[in-house]
N, C-alpha and C positions, 0 to 999 in steps of 0.2 A: 693471878698474875704467879708465875715462876720465879724464882733467885735465879740470877745467873751464876753459875759455877765461877768461885774466884782461883781457879785453880785447873780451867778446861784440860782435859788430853791436848799432849802435842800432836801437830798435823805432820811433823818431821821430827826424826829425831836419830843423831849418829852419835858415837862415841869414837873418839879418833886419835891420832897423836897429831900434836900442834907443829907441822913442820911446812916450810914456805910452799911445796908442790899440792899441798891441799887445799891451800884458797883458789888458785885458781879451778880445782875439781870440786870445790863448793859450790863457786857462783854458776857453774857450767849446769852442775844438777839443780840448783834450785832455778836458773834460768827466770825470766818471766815479770819480774817484778826489781826494778835498779835500787830501790829503796834497800828492801829486804838484799839482795847483794852487797851493797855497798858497806852496810854494816855485818855482816857476818865478815866481810872479810876484815875491815877495820879490826873487828872484834880479835877475830882469831890472830889478827896480824899483832895485835897489843900483848898476846899471849909470847908470843914466841919471840917478837923483842924485848919482855919483861921478863919472862921466867924462862925461856931458851925453848929451841927447838927439841921437839921431841915430848913437850908436856903433855901427860892424858889432859883430854878437854871431851864435853860431851855440847853438843848443840842442838836445841831444841827449836822450834818454829811454833807460834800454837797460833792459829786464826779467830779469832775475838767476833761474836755475831755481828759486830757494828762496822765492820770492813778493817778494821787493827788487825796486823802480825804482830806478833811479840816474838824478837830475836833472844834470845839466851844464850851466853856461853860461860859454863860451868868450868872452871881449871882447881886443882887442888893447893892454893895459896892462898889462906883469907888473909894473909895478912899486907899482900902486893896489892892496892885498890887505887884502880886508873885516876889522873887526875888532869881534869879539863885545863889545856895549856893556850896561851896566845903565844902560839908560834910569829917568828917573825921572817921577813919575807928572805932572808939567805939561810934559814933554819932548814936543816934536810928532813926533821924529824918533828912529831909535834902535834901533827893537825888530824891524827885519826879520830880522836873521840869529839876534837870539835867537828869534823866530818858528821859523826853519828846525831852529834846534839843538833845540828844543821837540818838533816834531814829525818829526823825521829819526832814523833808528838811527846817526846817522854823517853827519860832514861834513866837507870839506876843501878844499885851494885846491892844483892843480898848476901849476907855474912851466916856461912856456915861454919860449924865447927873443924871440920877438917876443911873445908872448901870456902869458894864464893860464885856469886855467879853474876855478871855483868851480863843486862837486858837492855832492850829499848823497844819501845813500841812505832812501828810505821802505818799509814795511812795507806787506802789502796790509791792506784793511779800515781 
């Protein structure tokens, strides 16, 4: 019996500046899996909205052997944590993390000394 590596190597990793044009570009590069595309888009959009356009981030995708894909976005602000909100019908914002919560199997935040990583796991299909 083999122990599964708790931190397998990423299958996709890119460092970039979080700017609005990066969102559709990443969606296009990632293609094929709507849940992964949606999670990357929403997590990257949250960085732009809450930390500002031009924030340096790292986007990582890691595929697990059981068909899950872990999406992780690391940014340089360990203090600004995402909050799951209940947006009203008239609200123009506040639905991004609710979408991530709806399409992912689970999600969370890992705090580093000078960064944080917001991650989620999505299943196949």
